[in-house]
N, CA, C and O atoms as a Tinker XYZ file with bonds, in Angstrom:
   408  protein
     1  N     80.982000  136.977000  100.664000    73     2
     2  CA    81.141000  136.935000  102.090000    64     1     3
     3  C     82.543000  136.453000  102.410000    63     2     4     5
     4  O     83.024000  135.494000  101.807000    81     3
     5  N     83.199000  137.103000  103.346000    73     3     6
     6  CA    84.541000  136.640000  103.681000    64     5     7
     7  C     84.639000  136.364000  105.173000    63     6     8     9
     8  O     83.877000  136.900000  105.977000    81     7
     9  N     85.573000  135.537000  105.510000    73     7    10
    10  CA    85.793000  135.144000  106.885000    64     9    11
    11  C     86.797000  136.096000  107.517000    63    10    12    13
    12  O     87.878000  136.301000  106.965000    81    11
    13  N     86.466000  136.675000  108.652000    73    11    14
    14  CA    87.325000  137.634000  109.330000    64    13    15
    15  C     88.574000  136.977000  109.912000    63    14    16    17
    16  O     89.609000  137.625000  110.075000    81    15
    17  N     88.469000  135.706000  110.219000    73    15    18
    18  CA    89.578000  134.993000  110.857000    64    17    19
    19  C     90.157000  133.939000  109.913000    63    18    20    21
    20  O     89.438000  133.349000  109.107000    81    19
    21  N     91.446000  133.717000  110.025000    73    19    22
    22  CA    92.111000  132.715000  109.199000    64    21    23
    23  C     92.313000  131.450000  110.032000    63    22    24    25
    24  O     93.330000  131.289000  110.706000    81    23
    25  N     91.340000  130.569000  109.971000    73    23    26
    26  CA    91.395000  129.319000  110.731000    64    25    27
    27  C     91.415000  128.173000  109.722000    63    26    28    29
    28  O     90.566000  128.097000  108.834000    81    27
    29  N     92.385000  127.293000  109.871000    73    27    30
    30  CA    92.559000  126.186000  108.933000    64    29    31
    31  C     92.449000  124.866000  109.676000    63    30    32    33
    32  O     92.912000  124.740000  110.810000    81    31
    33  N     91.837000  123.892000  109.033000    73    31    34
    34  CA    91.766000  122.547000  109.590000    64    33    35
    35  C     92.460000  121.604000  108.615000    63    34    36    37
    36  O     92.260000  121.686000  107.403000    81    35
    37  N     93.268000  120.718000  109.154000    73    35    38
    38  CA    94.033000  119.785000  108.333000    64    37    39
    39  C     93.355000  118.423000  108.273000    63    38    40    41
    40  O     92.959000  117.860000  109.294000    81    39
    41  N     93.231000  117.911000  107.064000    73    39    42
    42  CA    92.734000  116.553000  106.849000    64    41    43
    43  C     93.967000  115.689000  106.591000    63    42    44    45
    44  O     94.602000  115.789000  105.542000    81    43
    45  N     94.290000  114.850000  107.553000    73    43    46
    46  CA    95.465000  113.987000  107.486000    64    45    47
    47  C     95.177000  112.819000  106.546000    63    46    48    49
    48  O     94.188000  112.107000  106.722000    81    47
    49  N     96.032000  112.623000  105.560000    73    47    50
    50  CA    95.839000  111.551000  104.581000    64    49    51
    51  C     96.698000  110.318000  104.858000    63    50    52    53
    52  O     96.769000  109.418000  104.021000    81    51
    53  N     97.350000  110.265000  106.022000    73    51    54
    54  CA    98.231000  109.141000  106.333000    64    53    55
    55  C     97.469000  107.819000  106.450000    63    54    56    57
    56  O     98.072000  106.753000  106.324000    81    55
    57  N     96.159000  107.871000  106.688000    73    55    58
    58  CA    95.373000  106.645000  106.793000    64    57    59
    59  C     95.356000  105.868000  105.465000    63    58    60    61
    60  O     95.047000  104.676000  105.452000    81    59
    61  N     95.683000  106.529000  104.361000    73    59    62
    62  CA    95.668000  105.880000  103.048000    64    61    63
    63  C     96.762000  104.821000  102.940000    63    62    64    65
    64  O     96.561000  103.781000  102.312000    81    63
    65  N     97.904000  105.079000  103.544000    73    63    66
    66  CA    99.011000  104.128000  103.497000    64    65    67
    67  C    100.279000  104.752000  104.048000    63    66    68    69
    68  O    100.356000  105.968000  104.220000    81    67
    69  N    101.275000  103.919000  104.325000    73    67    70
    70  CA   102.528000  104.396000  104.920000    64    69    71
    71  C    103.215000  105.471000  104.087000    63    70    72    73
    72  O    103.799000  106.402000  104.642000    81    71
    73  N    103.152000  105.354000  102.760000    73    71    74
    74  CA   103.812000  106.336000  101.909000    64    73    75
    75  C    103.093000  107.688000  101.929000    63    74    76    77
    76  O    103.626000  108.672000  101.416000    81    75
    77  N    101.898000  107.751000  102.510000    73    75    78
    78  CA   101.116000  108.990000  102.596000    64    77    79
    79  C    101.270000  109.665000  103.966000    63    78    80    81
    80  O    100.502000  110.569000  104.297000    81    79
    81  N    102.258000  109.231000  104.766000    73    79    82
    82  CA   102.353000  109.711000  106.154000    64    81    83
    83  C    102.532000  111.221000  106.284000    63    82    84    85
    84  O    102.120000  111.784000  107.298000    81    83
    85  N    103.112000  111.885000  105.329000    73    83    86
    86  CA   103.304000  113.335000  105.393000    64    85    87
    87  C    102.360000  114.084000  104.460000    63    86    88    89
    88  O    102.629000  115.225000  104.085000    81    87
    89  N    101.262000  113.447000  104.088000    73    87    90
    90  CA   100.322000  114.056000  103.150000    64    89    91
    91  C     99.074000  114.551000  103.883000    63    90    92    93
    92  O     98.634000  113.965000  104.872000    81    91
    93  N     98.527000  115.635000  103.372000    73    91    94
    94  CA    97.373000  116.247000  104.018000    64    93    95
    95  C     96.700000  117.222000  103.062000    63    94    96    97
    96  O     97.227000  117.560000  102.002000    81    95
    97  N     95.522000  117.659000  103.475000    73    95    98
    98  CA    94.807000  118.733000  102.789000    64    97    99
    99  C     94.408000  119.742000  103.853000    63    98   100   101
   100  O     93.722000  119.391000  104.813000    81    99
   101  N     94.829000  120.990000  103.693000    73    99   102
   102  CA    94.444000  122.060000  104.606000    64   101   103
   103  C     93.241000  122.793000  104.028000    63   102   104   105
   104  O     93.235000  123.206000  102.869000    81   103
   105  N     92.217000  122.943000  104.875000    73   103   106
   106  CA    90.983000  123.593000  104.480000    64   105   107
   107  C     90.737000  124.803000  105.377000    63   106   108   109
   108  O     90.920000  124.727000  106.592000    81   107
   109  N     90.320000  125.924000  104.777000    73   107   110
   110  CA    89.898000  127.078000  105.557000    64   109   111
   111  C     88.551000  126.740000  106.185000    63   110   112   113
   112  O     87.746000  126.016000  105.599000    81   111
   113  N     88.320000  127.257000  107.353000    73   111   114
   114  CA    87.052000  127.026000  108.031000    64   113   115
   115  C     86.078000  128.147000  107.671000    63   114   116   117
   116  O     86.407000  129.322000  107.829000    81   115
   117  N     84.890000  127.800000  107.190000    73   115   118
   118  CA    83.929000  128.845000  106.840000    64   117   119
   119  C     83.367000  129.506000  108.099000    63   118   120   121
   120  O     83.290000  128.885000  109.159000    81   119
   121  N     82.982000  130.757000  107.966000    73   119   122
   122  CA    82.343000  131.452000  109.082000    64   121   123
   123  C     80.925000  130.919000  109.261000    63   122   124   125
   124  O     80.409000  130.201000  108.405000    81   123
   125  N     80.312000  131.271000  110.361000    73   123   126
   126  CA    78.925000  130.879000  110.603000    64   125   127
   127  C     78.030000  131.404000  109.485000    63   126   128   129
   128  O     77.165000  130.683000  108.987000    81   127
   129  N     78.240000  132.665000  109.092000    73   127   130
   130  CA    77.421000  133.272000  108.035000    64   129   131
   131  C     77.560000  132.506000  106.722000    63   130   132   133
   132  O     76.570000  132.283000  106.026000    81   131
   133  N     78.792000  132.099000  106.379000    73   131   134
   134  CA    79.008000  131.329000  105.152000    64   133   135
   135  C     78.324000  129.970000  105.236000    63   134   136   137
   136  O     77.677000  129.532000  104.284000    81   135
   137  N     78.469000  129.305000  106.382000    73   135   138
   138  CA    77.855000  127.989000  106.561000    64   137   139
   139  C     76.335000  128.084000  106.490000    63   138   140   141
   140  O     75.680000  127.218000  105.910000    81   139
   141  N     75.786000  129.125000  107.076000    73   139   142
   142  CA    74.330000  129.325000  107.048000    64   141   143
   143  C     73.848000  129.524000  105.613000    63   142   144   145
   144  O     72.828000  128.960000  105.217000    81   143
   145  N     74.576000  130.321000  104.834000    73   143   146
   146  CA    74.209000  130.550000  103.436000    64   145   147
   147  C     74.315000  129.257000  102.630000    63   146   148   149
   148  O     73.460000  128.981000  101.787000    81   147
   149  N     75.354000  128.466000  102.882000    73   147   150
   150  CA    75.544000  127.210000  102.152000    64   149   151
   151  C     74.473000  126.180000  102.499000    63   150   152   153
   152  O     74.145000  125.327000  101.673000    81   151
   153  N     73.929000  126.249000  103.704000    73   151   154
   154  CA    72.902000  125.296000  104.130000    64   153   155
   155  C     71.610000  125.476000  103.337000    63   154   156   157
   156  O     70.768000  124.578000  103.317000    81   155
   157  N     71.448000  126.602000  102.697000    73   155   158
   158  CA    70.220000  126.891000  101.944000    64   157   159
   159  C     70.293000  126.456000  100.482000    63   158   160   161
   160  O     69.381000  126.745000   99.708000    81   159
   161  N     71.350000  125.777000  100.102000    73   159   162
   162  CA    71.507000  125.324000   98.715000    64   161   163
   163  C     70.397000  124.339000   98.381000    63   162   164   165
   164  O     70.148000  123.386000   99.120000    81   163
   165  N     69.741000  124.580000   97.269000    73   163   166
   166  CA    68.659000  123.707000   96.831000    64   165   167
   167  C     69.028000  123.051000   95.515000    63   166   168   169
   168  O     69.958000  123.477000   94.830000    81   167
   169  N     68.288000  122.011000   95.172000    73   167   170
   170  CA    68.501000  121.318000   93.915000    64   169   171
   171  C     68.476000  119.822000   94.117000    63   170   172   173
   172  O     68.159000  119.326000   95.198000    81   171
   173  N     68.817000  119.109000   93.054000    73   171   174
   174  CA    68.871000  117.649000   93.125000    64   173   175
   175  C     70.078000  117.239000   93.961000    63   174   176   177
   176  O     70.954000  118.058000   94.240000    81   175
   177  N     70.120000  115.973000   94.359000    73   175   178
   178  CA    71.264000  115.475000   95.119000    64   177   179
   179  C     72.559000  115.677000   94.334000    63   178   180   181
   180  O     73.593000  116.031000   94.900000    81   179
   181  N     72.485000  115.446000   93.028000    73   179   182
   182  CA    73.669000  115.624000   92.176000    64   181   183
   183  C     74.132000  117.082000   92.194000    63   182   184   185
   184  O     75.327000  117.355000   92.306000    81   183
   185  N     73.188000  118.011000   92.085000    73   183   186
   186  CA    73.527000  119.440000   92.105000    64   185   187
   187  C     74.099000  119.852000   93.462000    63   186   188   189
   188  O     75.044000  120.639000   93.530000    81   187
   189  N     73.531000  119.325000   94.527000    73   187   190
   190  CA    74.034000  119.619000   95.873000    64   189   191
   191  C     75.443000  119.058000   96.044000    63   190   192   193
   192  O     76.303000  119.688000   96.659000    81   191
   193  N     75.668000  117.863000   95.491000    73   191   194
   194  CA    76.998000  117.261000   95.551000    64   193   195
   195  C     78.030000  118.104000   94.821000    63   194   196   197
   196  O     79.138000  118.301000   95.319000    81   195
   197  N     77.675000  118.597000   93.653000    73   195   198
   198  CA    78.579000  119.457000   92.880000    64   197   199
   199  C     78.890000  120.735000   93.653000    63   198   200   201
   200  O     80.036000  121.183000   93.686000    81   199
   201  N     77.869000  121.319000   94.272000    73   199   202
   202  CA    78.066000  122.546000   95.065000    64   201   203
   203  C     78.977000  122.270000   96.255000    63   202   204   205
   204  O     79.798000  123.113000   96.617000    81   203
   205  N     78.839000  121.092000   96.866000    73   203   206
   206  CA    79.691000  120.732000   98.003000    64   205   207
   207  C     81.151000  120.622000   97.562000    63   206   208   209
   208  O     82.048000  121.091000   98.263000    81   207
   209  N     81.390000  120.005000   96.406000    73   207   210
   210  CA    82.755000  119.878000   95.897000    64   209   211
   211  C     83.311000  121.253000   95.543000    63   210   212   213
   212  O     84.476000  121.540000   95.819000    81   211
   213  N     82.500000  122.092000   94.941000    73   211   214
   214  CA    82.941000  123.455000   94.630000    64   213   215
   215  C     83.316000  124.203000   95.910000    63   214   216   217
   216  O     84.287000  124.961000   95.930000    81   215
   217  N     82.547000  123.989000   96.974000    73   215   218
   218  CA    82.852000  124.638000   98.257000    64   217   219
   219  C     84.180000  124.130000   98.807000    63   218   220   221
   220  O     84.982000  124.910000   99.319000    81   219
   221  N     84.411000  122.830000   98.701000    73   219   222
   222  CA    85.686000  122.269000   99.156000    64   221   223
   223  C     86.833000  122.917000   98.389000    63   222   224   225
   224  O     87.857000  123.267000   98.977000    81   223
   225  N     86.665000  123.077000   97.080000    73   223   226
   226  CA    87.711000  123.727000   96.278000    64   225   227
   227  C     87.924000  125.170000   96.725000    63   226   228   229
   228  O     89.062000  125.633000   96.808000    81   227
   229  N     86.846000  125.874000   97.011000    73   227   230
   230  CA    86.941000  127.270000   97.440000    64   229   231
   231  C     87.689000  127.393000   98.764000    63   230   232   233
   232  O     88.448000  128.340000   98.968000    81   231
   233  N     87.474000  126.438000   99.655000    73   231   234
   234  CA    88.088000  126.483000  100.988000    64   233   235
   235  C     89.477000  125.840000  101.039000    63   234   236   237
   236  O     90.180000  125.969000  102.041000    81   235
   237  N     89.879000  125.148000   99.966000    73   235   238
   238  CA    91.196000  124.510000   99.907000    64   237   239
   239  C     92.297000  125.570000  100.055000    63   238   240   241
   240  O     92.238000  126.623000   99.420000    81   239
   241  N     93.288000  125.288000  100.888000    73   239   242
   242  CA    94.423000  126.192000  101.074000    64   241   243
   243  C     95.733000  125.599000  100.570000    63   242   244   245
   244  O     96.470000  126.255000   99.833000    81   243
   245  N     96.026000  124.367000  100.961000    73   243   246
   246  CA    97.234000  123.701000  100.476000    64   245   247
   247  C     97.166000  122.234000  100.844000    63   246   248   249
   248  O     96.318000  121.805000  101.626000    81   247
   249  N     98.072000  121.483000  100.265000    73   247   250
   250  CA    98.120000  120.069000  100.589000    64   249   251
   251  C     99.173000  119.336000   99.794000    63   250   252   253
   252  O     99.761000  119.874000   98.855000    81   251
   253  N     99.401000  118.097000  100.188000    73   251   254
   254  CA   100.369000  117.238000   99.523000    64   253   255
   255  C     99.784000  115.839000   99.395000    63   254   256   257
   256  O     99.032000  115.387000  100.258000    81   255
   257  N    100.136000  115.163000   98.317000    73   255   258
   258  CA    99.669000  113.806000   98.055000    64   257   259
   259  C    100.760000  113.041000   97.321000    63   258   260   261
   260  O    101.776000  113.611000   96.922000    81   259
   261  N    100.540000  111.760000   97.151000    73   259   262
   262  CA   101.464000  110.909000   96.409000    64   261   263
   263  C    100.880000  110.699000   95.009000    63   262   264   265
   264  O     99.746000  110.245000   94.864000    81   263
   265  N    101.663000  111.033000   93.988000    73   263   266
   266  CA   101.162000  110.894000   92.615000    64   265   267
   267  C    101.321000  109.459000   92.107000    63   266   268   269
   268  O    101.774000  108.577000   92.837000    81   267
   269  N    100.944000  109.242000   90.856000    73   267   270
   270  CA   100.995000  107.899000   90.260000    64   269   271
   271  C    102.396000  107.311000   90.220000    63   270   272   273
   272  O    102.564000  106.091000   90.223000    81   271
   273  N    103.408000  108.183000   90.181000    73   271   274
   274  CA   104.800000  107.708000   90.166000    64   273   275
   275  C    105.353000  107.478000   91.561000    63   274   276   277
   276  O    106.522000  107.122000   91.712000    81   275
   277  N    104.525000  107.678000   92.589000    73   275   278
   278  CA   104.957000  107.465000   93.962000    64   277   279
   279  C    105.711000  108.636000   94.562000    63   278   280   281
   280  O    106.372000  108.481000   95.589000    81   279
   281  N    105.625000  109.811000   93.939000    73   279   282
   282  CA   106.340000  110.990000   94.437000    64   281   283
   283  C    105.373000  111.930000   95.145000    63   282   284   285
   284  O    104.216000  112.076000   94.750000    81   283
   285  N    105.874000  112.559000   96.195000    73   283   286
   286  CA   105.078000  113.534000   96.929000    64   285   287
   287  C    104.981000  114.813000   96.099000    63   286   288   289
   288  O    105.991000  115.364000   95.662000    81   287
   289  N    103.753000  115.272000   95.890000    73   287   290
   290  CA   103.520000  116.466000   95.075000    64   289   291
   291  C    102.610000  117.429000   95.826000    63   290   292   293
   292  O    101.779000  117.027000   96.641000    81   291
   293  N    102.792000  118.709000   95.528000    73   291   294
   294  CA   101.921000  119.724000   96.102000    64   293   295
   295  C    100.608000  119.745000   95.326000    63   294   296   297
   296  O    100.597000  119.673000   94.098000    81   295
   297  N     99.512000  119.845000   96.057000    73   295   298
   298  CA    98.191000  119.853000   95.431000    64   297   299
   299  C     97.755000  121.258000   95.049000    63   298   300   301
   300  O     98.183000  122.245000   95.648000    81   299
   301  N     96.905000  121.329000   94.050000    73   299   302
   302  CA    96.171000  122.546000   93.710000    64   301   303
   303  C     94.690000  122.180000   93.831000    63   302   304   305
   304  O     94.333000  121.002000   93.818000    81   303
   305  N     93.835000  123.193000   93.950000    73   303   306
   306  CA    92.417000  122.905000   94.205000    64   305   307
   307  C     91.783000  122.021000   93.141000    63   306   308   309
   308  O     90.877000  121.248000   93.453000    81   307
   309  N     92.228000  122.111000   91.903000    73   307   310
   310  CA    91.671000  121.284000   90.839000    64   309   311
   311  C     91.967000  119.794000   91.044000    63   310   312   313
   312  O     91.254000  118.943000   90.512000    81   311
   313  N     93.010000  119.479000   91.809000    73   311   314
   314  CA    93.355000  118.083000   92.090000    64   313   315
   315  C     92.300000  117.379000   92.938000    63   314   316   317
   316  O     92.213000  116.152000   92.924000    81   315
   317  N     91.507000  118.140000   93.668000    73   315   318
   318  CA    90.536000  117.535000   94.578000    64   317   319
   319  C     89.543000  116.639000   93.847000    63   318   320   321
   320  O     89.090000  115.641000   94.407000    81   319
   321  N     89.197000  116.978000   92.604000    73   319   322
   322  CA    88.268000  116.160000   91.831000    64   321   323
   323  C     88.837000  114.782000   91.516000    63   322   324   325
   324  O     88.084000  113.877000   91.156000    81   323
   325  N     90.149000  114.603000   91.643000    73   323   326
   326  CA    90.786000  113.325000   91.332000    64   325   327
   327  C     90.856000  112.378000   92.528000    63   326   328   329
   328  O     91.274000  111.228000   92.390000    81   327
   329  N     90.451000  112.861000   93.693000    73   327   330
   330  CA    90.452000  112.008000   94.884000    64   329   331
   331  C     89.183000  111.176000   94.941000    63   330   332   333
   332  O     88.151000  111.569000   94.397000    81   331
   333  N     89.260000  110.021000   95.603000    73   331   334
   334  CA    88.040000  109.225000   95.812000    64   333   335
   335  C     87.055000  110.017000   96.679000    63   334   336   337
   336  O     87.455000  110.918000   97.416000    81   335
   337  N     85.793000  109.682000   96.586000    73   335   338
   338  CA    84.750000  110.379000   97.334000    64   337   339
   339  C     85.017000  110.298000   98.842000    63   338   340   341
   340  O     84.638000  111.207000   99.580000    81   339
   341  N     85.653000  109.240000   99.300000    73   339   342
   342  CA    85.976000  109.097000  100.728000    64   341   343
   343  C     86.822000  110.268000  101.220000    63   342   344   345
   344  O     86.569000  110.797000  102.303000    81   343
   345  N     87.816000  110.677000  100.446000    73   343   346
   346  CA    88.680000  111.793000  100.838000    64   345   347
   347  C     87.890000  113.096000  100.819000    63   346   348   349
   348  O     88.018000  113.913000  101.731000    81   347
   349  N     87.078000  113.294000   99.791000    73   347   350
   350  CA    86.262000  114.505000   99.714000    64   349   351
   351  C     85.262000  114.571000  100.860000    63   350   352   353
   352  O     84.988000  115.646000  101.393000    81   351
   353  N     84.720000  113.424000  101.234000    73   351   354
   354  CA    83.799000  113.376000  102.375000    64   353   355
   355  C     84.520000  113.794000  103.651000    63   354   356   357
   356  O     83.958000  114.524000  104.467000    81   355
   357  N     85.757000  113.338000  103.830000    73   355   358
   358  CA    86.530000  113.744000  105.006000    64   357   359
   359  C     86.778000  115.256000  105.002000    63   358   360   361
   360  O     86.756000  115.893000  106.056000    81   359
   361  N     87.009000  115.820000  103.834000    73   359   362
   362  CA    87.189000  117.273000  103.734000    64   361   363
   363  C     85.917000  117.999000  104.148000    63   362   364   365
   364  O     85.968000  118.978000  104.892000    81   363
   365  N     84.785000  117.520000  103.668000    73   363   366
   366  CA    83.508000  118.139000  104.029000    64   365   367
   367  C     83.253000  117.987000  105.521000    63   366   368   369
   368  O     82.789000  118.926000  106.168000    81   367
   369  N     83.553000  116.809000  106.077000    73   367   370
   370  CA    83.379000  116.599000  107.509000    64   369   371
   371  C     84.277000  117.525000  108.324000    63   370   372   373
   372  O     83.871000  118.027000  109.372000    81   371
   373  N     85.492000  117.749000  107.843000    73   371   374
   374  CA    86.403000  118.664000  108.533000    64   373   375
   375  C     85.863000  120.082000  108.534000    63   374   376   377
   376  O     85.959000  120.792000  109.535000    81   375
   377  N     85.295000  120.490000  107.412000    73   375   378
   378  CA    84.757000  121.845000  107.287000    64   377   379
   379  C     83.629000  122.070000  108.294000    63   378   380   381
   380  O     83.511000  123.154000  108.866000    81   379
   381  N     82.810000  121.055000  108.507000    73   379   382
   382  CA    81.682000  121.204000  109.422000    64   381   383
   383  C     82.001000  120.725000  110.843000    63   382   384   385
   384  O     81.109000  120.635000  111.687000    81   383
   385  N     83.268000  120.422000  111.100000    73   383   386
   386  CA    83.704000  120.104000  112.456000    64   385   387
   387  C     83.506000  118.670000  112.904000    63   386   388   389
   388  O     83.431000  118.421000  114.107000    81   387
   389  N     83.420000  117.728000  111.999000    73   387   390
   390  CA    83.196000  116.335000  112.367000    64   389   391
   391  C     84.462000  115.482000  112.329000    63   390   392   393
   392  O     84.394000  114.282000  112.597000    81   391
   393  N     85.612000  116.066000  112.006000    73   391   394
   394  CA    86.854000  115.297000  111.931000    64   393   395
   395  C     87.889000  115.951000  112.841000    63   394   396   397
   396  O     88.044000  117.172000  112.847000    81   395
   397  N     88.593000  115.125000  113.608000    73   395   398
   398  CA    89.666000  115.619000  114.454000    64   397   399
   399  C     90.753000  116.210000  113.553000    63   398   400   401
   400  O     91.214000  115.537000  112.631000    81   399
   401  N     91.172000  117.457000  113.802000    73   399   402
   402  CA    92.153000  118.088000  112.916000    64   401   403
   403  C     93.559000  117.521000  113.019000    63   402   404   405
   404  O     94.421000  117.904000  112.229000    81   403
   405  N     93.827000  116.624000  113.960000    73   403   406
   406  CA    95.174000  116.097000  114.152000    64   405   407
   407  C     95.502000  115.055000  113.119000    63   406   408
   408  O     96.600000  114.501000  113.129000    81   407
């Protein structure tokens, strides 16, 4: 299933600290049909959590973060697994419209 429109929501990471002021994660917004299909995911909580993270990776478009050396780096979707659950939760909230995109 593909989304006819290219709509992106930005998850601002500046709340992490001053050095993160220009960091963010851009996520594609799923269509209603995609969201409806994803709502039917069954399994254990762990399996549902894994599916949610996989969905975040699928919808990831671009982003920037501060690495261990304190340098701003461009993110790839595989980097999302290295973020704390709080950041991933914000990404999921953004996808479902619960986070202000600013």
